[in-house]
C-alpha positions as CSV (number, residue, x, y, z in Angstrom):
1,M,40.1,-2.2,46.4
2,Y,38.5,0.9,45.6
3,A,40.7,2.8,48.1
4,Y,43.7,1.1,46.7
5,F,42.9,2.1,43.2
6,I,42.6,5.8,44.1
7,S,46.1,5.4,46.0
8,L,47.4,4.1,42.9
9,A,45.9,7.0,40.8
10,D,47.3,9.7,42.9
11,L,50.6,8.0,42.9
12,V,50.7,8.1,39.1
13,Q,49.3,11.8,38.9
14,Q,52.4,12.7,41.6
15,Q,54.9,11.5,38.9
16,L,54.0,13.9,36.3
17,Q,56.0,16.9,35.0
18,G,55.1,20.0,33.2
19,T,52.5,19.7,30.9
20,E,52.2,15.9,30.9
21,I,48.9,14.2,31.2
22,S,48.4,10.6,32.3
23,T,45.6,7.9,32.0
24,T,45.2,5.0,34.2
25,W,43.3,1.7,33.7
26,F,42.9,-0.7,36.5
27,S,41.8,-4.2,35.9
28,A,41.6,-6.6,38.8
29,E,39.6,-9.8,39.9
30,S,39.2,-12.3,42.9
31,S,37.7,-15.4,41.2
32,D,37.1,-18.9,41.9
33,F,37.7,-21.6,39.0
34,V,36.1,-25.0,39.7
35,R,36.3,-27.9,37.2
36,F,34.5,-31.0,37.3
37,N,34.7,-34.2,35.5
38,H,32.4,-37.3,36.0
39,S,30.3,-35.2,38.2
40,A,33.3,-34.7,40.6
41,I,35.5,-31.6,41.7
42,R,38.8,-32.2,39.8
43,Q,40.6,-28.7,39.9
44,P,39.5,-26.0,42.4
45,G,41.4,-22.9,42.4
46,H,41.4,-19.2,43.2
47,V,42.9,-16.1,41.3
48,L,43.4,-12.8,42.6
49,Q,45.4,-10.5,40.4
50,Q,45.7,-6.5,39.7
51,T,47.0,-5.1,36.6
52,L,47.7,-1.2,35.9
53,R,48.1,0.4,32.6
54,I,49.8,3.9,32.4
55,Q,49.5,6.0,29.4
56,L,51.8,9.2,29.4
57,I,50.7,11.9,26.8
58,Q,52.7,15.0,25.8
59,G,50.9,16.9,23.1
60,Q,49.8,14.6,20.4
61,T,52.4,12.1,21.4
62,H,51.7,9.1,24.0
63,A,53.3,5.8,25.2
64,A,51.8,3.1,27.5
65,S,52.9,0.3,29.6
66,S,50.8,-2.3,31.4
67,F,52.1,-4.4,34.4
68,S,51.0,-6.7,37.4
69,L,50.8,-5.1,40.8
70,S,51.8,-6.4,44.2
71,G,48.9,-5.1,46.3
72,D,51.6,-3.1,48.5
73,L,51.4,0.4,47.7
74,R,55.1,0.9,49.0
75,G,56.4,-1.7,46.4
76,D,53.8,-0.5,43.8
77,R,55.0,3.2,44.2
78,L,58.4,2.1,43.0
79,T,57.2,0.3,40.1
80,I,55.0,3.2,39.0
81,S,58.1,5.7,39.4
82,R,60.1,3.5,37.4
83,V,57.6,2.8,34.5
84,V,56.7,6.6,34.3
85,Q,60.3,7.4,34.1
86,D,60.5,4.8,31.2
87,L,57.7,6.3,29.2
88,R,59.0,9.6,29.5
89,A,62.2,8.5,27.9
90,Q,60.2,6.9,24.7
91,L,58.2,10.0,24.0
92,P,60.9,12.1,22.3
93,E,61.4,9.1,19.7
94,L,57.8,8.7,19.0
95,P,55.8,10.4,16.2
96,A,52.8,12.5,17.1
97,D,49.7,10.7,16.6
98,P,47.0,12.7,14.7
99,H,43.9,10.5,15.9
100,L,44.8,10.6,19.5
101,L,41.7,11.8,21.5
102,I,41.9,12.9,25.2
103,A,38.7,12.7,27.6
104,D,39.1,16.4,28.9
105,T,35.7,16.6,30.5
106,V,35.7,15.3,33.7
107,H,33.1,12.4,34.2
108,S,33.6,10.5,37.5
109,S,31.4,7.7,38.4
110,T,31.1,4.8,41.0
111,R,29.2,1.6,40.3
112,I,29.5,-1.3,42.7
113,L,26.6,-3.9,42.1
114,P,25.4,-5.5,45.2
115,S,26.3,-9.2,45.4
116,A,23.4,-11.5,44.8
117,L,25.8,-14.8,45.0
118,P,26.0,-17.2,47.7
119,P,29.3,-18.6,48.8
120,V,31.0,-20.8,46.5
121,E,30.8,-23.6,48.8
122,E,27.2,-23.4,48.5
123,M,27.0,-23.5,44.8
124,L,29.3,-26.4,44.5
125,Q,27.1,-28.2,46.8
126,Q,24.1,-27.5,44.8
127,I,25.8,-28.5,41.7
128,L,27.1,-31.8,42.8
129,A,23.5,-32.8,44.6
130,T,21.9,-31.9,41.1
131,A,24.3,-34.0,39.1
132,G,23.7,-37.0,40.9
133,D,25.0,-39.9,38.7
134,V,25.1,-38.4,35.4
135,D,28.5,-38.1,33.4
136,M,28.9,-34.3,33.8
137,V,32.1,-32.1,32.8
138,G,32.1,-28.2,33.4
139,L,33.7,-25.3,34.7
140,L,32.4,-23.0,37.3
141,T,33.6,-19.5,37.3
142,T,32.5,-17.0,39.7
143,G,34.0,-13.9,41.8
144,T,34.4,-10.3,41.5
145,L,35.6,-8.2,38.8
146,Y,36.9,-4.6,39.3
147,R,37.8,-2.0,36.6
148,G,38.8,1.4,37.3
149,F,40.0,4.6,35.1
150,A,41.4,7.7,36.3
151,N,43.4,10.6,34.6
152,S,45.4,13.5,35.8
153,L,42.6,15.8,34.7
154,G,40.8,14.6,38.1
155,Q,38.6,11.9,36.6
156,R,37.8,8.9,38.5
157,N,35.6,5.9,37.3
158,W,35.0,2.7,39.2
159,Y,33.2,-0.4,38.4
160,E,32.8,-3.6,40.7
161,S,30.5,-6.6,39.8
162,H,30.0,-10.3,41.3
163,N,28.8,-12.8,38.6
164,V,28.8,-16.3,37.8
165,N,29.2,-18.6,35.1
166,F,28.7,-22.4,35.0
167,D,29.1,-24.1,31.6
168,W,28.7,-27.8,31.7
169,S,28.1,-30.9,29.4
170,L,26.2,-33.9,30.0
171,F,27.8,-36.9,28.6
172,H,25.8,-39.7,27.0
173,A,28.6,-41.8,25.1
174,A,31.6,-40.9,22.7
175,D,31.1,-37.4,21.5
176,K,27.5,-37.2,22.3
177,A,26.7,-34.7,24.9
178,V,24.3,-31.9,25.9
179,K,25.9,-28.6,26.4
180,A,24.1,-26.1,29.0
181,N,25.1,-23.0,30.7
182,Y,23.6,-21.0,33.8
183,A,25.0,-17.2,34.1
184,G,24.4,-13.9,35.3
185,L,24.8,-11.5,38.4
186,S,23.0,-13.7,40.7
187,W,22.6,-17.4,41.5
188,D,18.9,-18.6,41.4
189,K,18.7,-22.0,42.7
190,A,15.2,-22.6,41.1
191,A,16.5,-21.3,37.8
192,F,19.6,-23.5,37.9
193,L,17.7,-26.6,38.5
194,V,15.3,-26.0,35.5
195,A,18.3,-25.4,33.3
196,F,19.7,-28.6,34.7
197,D,16.6,-30.5,34.3
198,D,16.2,-29.4,30.8
199,A,19.8,-30.5,29.8
200,R,19.0,-34.1,31.5
201,Q,15.9,-34.4,29.6
202,N,18.0,-33.7,26.4
203,L,20.6,-36.3,27.4
204,A,17.9,-38.8,27.6
205,L,16.7,-38.0,24.1
206,L,20.5,-38.4,23.1
207,A,19.9,-42.3,23.6
208,R,17.9,-42.5,20.5
209,P,19.7,-43.5,17.4
210,P,20.9,-40.4,15.4
211,I,19.6,-39.7,12.1
212,T,20.8,-37.8,9.0
213,V,18.7,-35.6,6.7
214,P,19.7,-34.6,3.1
215,A,20.9,-31.1,2.4
216,G,18.7,-28.7,1.9
217,N,16.5,-25.7,3.5
218,Y,14.8,-26.6,6.8
219,R,12.5,-24.8,9.3
220,V,14.9,-24.2,12.5
221,Y,14.6,-23.2,16.1
222,L,17.8,-21.4,17.2
223,S,18.4,-21.5,21.0
224,P,19.6,-18.4,22.6
225,T,22.9,-20.0,22.7
226,A,23.0,-20.7,19.0
227,L,21.5,-17.3,18.3
228,N,24.6,-15.7,20.2
229,E,26.9,-17.4,17.8
230,L,25.5,-15.8,15.1
231,I,24.9,-12.5,16.6
232,M,28.5,-12.5,17.6
233,M,29.7,-12.6,13.9
234,L,27.7,-9.1,13.6
235,N,30.0,-8.0,16.4
236,W,33.1,-9.1,14.5
237,G,33.6,-5.6,12.9
238,G,30.3,-5.7,11.6
239,L,29.1,-2.8,14.2
240,S,32.4,-0.9,13.9
241,E,32.1,2.8,12.6
242,K,35.6,2.5,11.1
243,A,34.7,-0.9,9.5
244,L,31.5,0.6,8.1
245,R,33.6,3.6,6.8
246,T,36.2,1.6,5.2
247,R,33.6,-0.8,3.6
248,H,35.0,-4.0,5.7
249,S,31.9,-4.3,7.7
250,S,29.6,-7.3,7.0
251,L,26.5,-4.9,7.5
252,R,27.5,-2.4,4.9
253,R,24.4,-3.4,2.8
254,L,22.3,-3.0,5.8
255,Q,24.0,0.6,6.0
256,S,23.3,1.3,2.3
257,G,19.7,0.1,2.4
258,E,20.2,-2.6,0.1
259,A,19.3,-5.1,2.7
260,S,17.2,-5.3,5.9
261,L,16.4,-7.7,8.9
262,H,13.0,-8.3,10.0
263,A,11.0,-5.5,11.7
264,M,11.1,-7.4,15.0
265,V,14.9,-7.1,15.3
266,D,16.0,-4.6,17.6
267,I,19.8,-4.7,19.1
268,S,21.5,-2.2,21.2
269,E,24.2,-2.0,23.5
270,D,22.9,-1.5,26.9
271,S,25.1,-0.7,29.8
272,R,22.4,-0.6,32.5
273,I,22.2,-4.3,32.9
274,G,25.7,-4.3,34.6
275,L,27.6,-6.5,32.5
276,E,30.4,-4.1,32.0
277,P,31.6,-0.8,32.8
278,A,29.9,2.4,31.3
279,F,33.6,3.8,30.7
280,Q,36.3,2.6,28.7
281,A,40.1,2.6,28.9
282,Q,40.6,6.3,27.5
283,G,37.9,7.4,30.0
284,F,35.0,8.1,27.7
285,I,31.6,7.4,29.0
286,K,29.0,5.2,27.0
287,P,25.3,6.6,26.6
288,E,23.1,4.1,28.6
289,V,21.7,2.8,25.5
290,I,23.1,2.9,22.0
291,A,20.6,1.8,19.6
292,L,22.5,-0.3,16.9
293,V,19.4,-1.9,14.8
294,Q,16.1,-0.7,15.4
295,A,12.9,-2.2,13.3
296,G,15.4,-4.2,11.1
297,K,17.4,-1.2,10.2
298,L,21.0,0.0,11.1
299,T,20.7,3.1,13.2
300,G,23.8,3.0,15.0
301,S,27.4,1.9,15.4
302,M,30.1,1.6,18.0
303,I,32.5,4.8,17.7
304,S,35.8,4.6,19.4
305,P,37.6,7.9,20.3
306,R,40.0,7.3,17.5
307,S,37.3,6.9,14.7
308,A,35.7,10.1,16.4
309,K,38.9,11.9,15.7
310,E,39.7,10.5,12.2
311,F,36.1,11.1,10.9
312,G,35.0,13.9,12.8
313,L,32.1,12.4,15.0
314,T,31.1,12.2,18.6
315,G,32.4,9.2,19.9
316,N,29.9,6.8,22.3
317,G,32.3,5.3,24.5
318,A,33.3,2.3,22.6
319,A,36.4,0.5,23.0
320,E,39.3,0.4,20.7
321,D,38.1,-2.6,18.7
322,E,34.4,-0.9,18.4
323,S,32.6,-4.1,19.6
324,A,29.3,-4.1,21.5
325,Q,30.3,-5.1,25.0
326,S,26.9,-5.5,26.5
327,L,24.6,-6.6,23.5
328,V,21.0,-6.9,24.0
329,M,18.3,-8.0,21.6
330,R,14.7,-7.2,22.1
331,A,12.5,-10.4,23.0
332,G,9.5,-11.3,21.1
333,Q,5.9,-13.1,21.5
334,L,6.8,-16.9,21.3
335,A,6.7,-18.5,24.6
336,K,9.5,-20.9,25.1
337,A,7.1,-23.8,26.0
338,D,5.5,-23.3,22.7
339,V,8.8,-23.7,20.5
340,L,8.6,-27.4,19.6
341,K,4.8,-27.0,18.5
342,E,5.5,-23.9,16.5
343,L,8.6,-25.4,14.9
344,G,6.4,-28.2,13.7
345,T,8.9,-30.2,11.8
346,G,12.5,-29.0,11.4
347,I,15.6,-28.7,13.3
348,Y,15.9,-27.6,16.9
349,V,19.5,-26.3,17.3
350,A,21.0,-26.0,20.8
351,N,24.5,-24.9,19.5
352,L,26.7,-23.8,16.9
353,W,30.3,-23.7,16.5
354,Y,33.4,-23.2,13.9
355,L,31.6,-20.1,12.6
356,N,33.2,-18.1,9.7
357,F,32.1,-15.8,7.0
358,S,31.6,-17.4,3.5
359,D,31.2,-14.1,2.0
360,R,31.5,-11.1,4.3
361,A,29.7,-8.9,1.7
362,T,26.3,-10.4,1.8
363,C,27.0,-11.2,5.5
364,R,26.9,-15.0,4.7
365,I,28.2,-17.4,7.4
366,T,28.9,-20.9,7.6
367,G,29.2,-23.1,10.7
368,M,28.4,-26.5,12.3
369,T,25.8,-27.6,14.6
370,R,27.0,-28.9,17.9
371,F,26.0,-31.3,20.7
372,A,22.4,-31.7,21.4
373,T,20.6,-30.8,17.7
374,F,17.3,-32.6,17.4
375,W,15.0,-33.7,14.3
376,V,11.3,-32.5,15.2
377,E,8.4,-33.8,13.6
378,N,4.9,-32.5,14.2
379,G,6.0,-30.6,17.4
380,E,7.8,-33.7,19.0
381,I,11.4,-34.7,19.2
382,K,12.2,-37.9,17.1
383,A,15.9,-38.3,17.2
384,P,19.3,-36.6,17.8
385,L,20.6,-35.0,14.4
386,N,24.2,-35.8,13.2
387,V,26.2,-33.0,13.0
388,M,25.3,-30.8,9.6
389,R,27.0,-27.7,8.2
390,F,25.1,-24.6,7.2
391,D,25.7,-21.8,5.0
392,D,23.2,-18.8,4.9
393,S,22.9,-15.2,5.1
394,L,22.0,-13.5,8.4
395,F,20.1,-11.1,6.1
396,K,17.9,-14.0,5.5
397,I,18.0,-15.7,8.8
398,L,17.1,-12.6,10.8
399,G,15.3,-11.1,7.6
400,E,12.8,-12.4,5.6
401,N,12.9,-15.7,7.2
402,L,12.3,-14.8,11.0
403,L,8.9,-16.0,12.2
404,A,9.5,-15.3,15.8
405,L,11.5,-14.5,18.7
406,T,11.0,-16.2,22.2
407,Q,9.5,-14.0,25.1
408,E,12.4,-15.5,27.5
409,T,15.8,-14.5,27.3
410,E,19.1,-15.7,28.6
411,V,22.1,-14.1,30.0
412,I,25.3,-15.1,28.0
413,M,28.5,-14.0,29.8
414,D,31.8,-13.4,27.9
415,D,33.5,-16.5,29.2
416,R,37.0,-15.6,28.0
417,S,39.5,-16.0,30.8
418,Y,43.0,-15.6,29.0
419,G,45.1,-13.4,30.9
420,E,42.0,-12.3,32.9
421,R,38.4,-12.7,33.2
422,H,36.5,-10.5,30.8
423,T,33.6,-8.3,31.3
424,G,30.7,-8.1,28.9
425,G,28.0,-10.5,27.2
426,A,24.8,-10.6,25.7
427,V,21.1,-11.0,26.5
428,L,19.2,-12.8,23.9
429,P,15.9,-14.6,22.9
430,G,15.7,-17.8,20.8
431,A,14.6,-17.5,17.4
432,L,12.1,-19.5,15.0
433,V,13.2,-19.4,11.4
434,K,11.1,-20.3,8.3
435,E,14.3,-21.6,6.3
436,M,17.9,-22.0,7.0
437,R,20.2,-23.7,4.4
438,F,22.3,-26.7,5.1
439,V,24.8,-27.8,2.8
440,L,26.1,-31.1,4.3
C-alpha cells in the first residue's frame, strides 16, 4: 500500500504547472466487520477502500477535492489528471485565504506498527467459545488503517497500524444489559477473557431487583468508559486554541485561573502510543507529547495551522477541529481490585450517555447513567440502579471532589466508522469521586 501511495503522490506532482503547490492526503483501510446477536455471527463483512484528497494551491488561493480510488494506477492517473484540471479552473474564481499556512519545511516520516493481531477467524473462535449460552450482541471491528501525506515540496509521511475494537453487550432481560469493550493494537486472549468474565459477573448482578435512590449528591466510581464520556466533552472545543481565544471553550475559567482541576489530573496528547498518525492533513508534524493539563492547570491547547496563522502562534500539528486525537490521562494509585472497598457506599457507574453541556461557561455537564450502574453499600454491590440523570461541573468532579485515579488504564478506541474507520482514541484510568450531583 505504501508503494501505491508514493506512486499516487508522484502522479499528482506531475500534473502541476508553474508555481502551483499541491498537498495530497491518502486514507485507506482493509477492515473486517462482524456483527453478533444471541451469541452468534449474523453479519460478517470486509471493506477495502482508498480515498485521496488533493489540494491545489496558488499563492494564498486554494481548492480541494476528495474522491475514491480504484486501486489501478492507470485508471487513477486519469482521475487525478481530471481532478487537478478542475481545481485549476476553480482557483481564479476564489478569494485569497488570509489564514492559509503551508508546511514548507520538509519533515518526512514512516511509521508502520507491527501487527500483533491473530487472524480474524481465531478471534471469532475465542469470542464464540467465551460467550457460551449468554445473550450477547456486539460488533468486532479489526484490520489495517493507512494514512499518508505528500506535498509537491517533497514531503512524504506514512502511518500504518493494525487494531481491534470489540464492543459487546450481555443482555439480562428487556433493556437490562451489561456493556463492555476490548480494544487496542494487539489481541491478548487472557485480557479479553478477564474483560468478558467481568461482564458476565455484572450480568448476574442485574438479576437482582433494581432500586431507585432519591436525587442528591453521592460518592461515585466512574469506570474508564464513563470517564471517557466526560473527558470527550472537554475535547469538544474545550482544548481548542481558537475556542479559548474566542471565549467559546468550556475551559476558559481554567485558562484564566478562576477554576482548577485536582493536582493529580495530567492530560496530554501523546502520539507515541500509536493510535493515530503524528502528522495531519496539511503536513504539519505533532510533537510526541503535547501537555494540555498538568497538576490540574491548563498548560497547553491544540493549535491548528489556521489558528497559528490567525493568532501568530506556533502550531502543534492539530487537525482543523483542534481536538486531541490521542488523549492520555495519567494513572493514579488506586488498585482496581480495591475500587468497591474505597467506594464504600455510593454509585458504581459503568457507562454514561446522552451528555451535553448544561452550562458551558462553568463546564457543567448533564447526562444519563447507562447499562450496568450499581448501588454499593459498605464495599459490596447490593443492586442495579435504575437510570439516573446527573448534572455537575467537571471542575468539581475532577477538581475538589476527585479522590483517586486507578493504577490500571484502558485503551478506548475511536469507534466511528461513518464513511471510514477513524484513527485515534484515549487511554484513561477510572476515577473515584467524593461527590457527584444526581438530579433525578
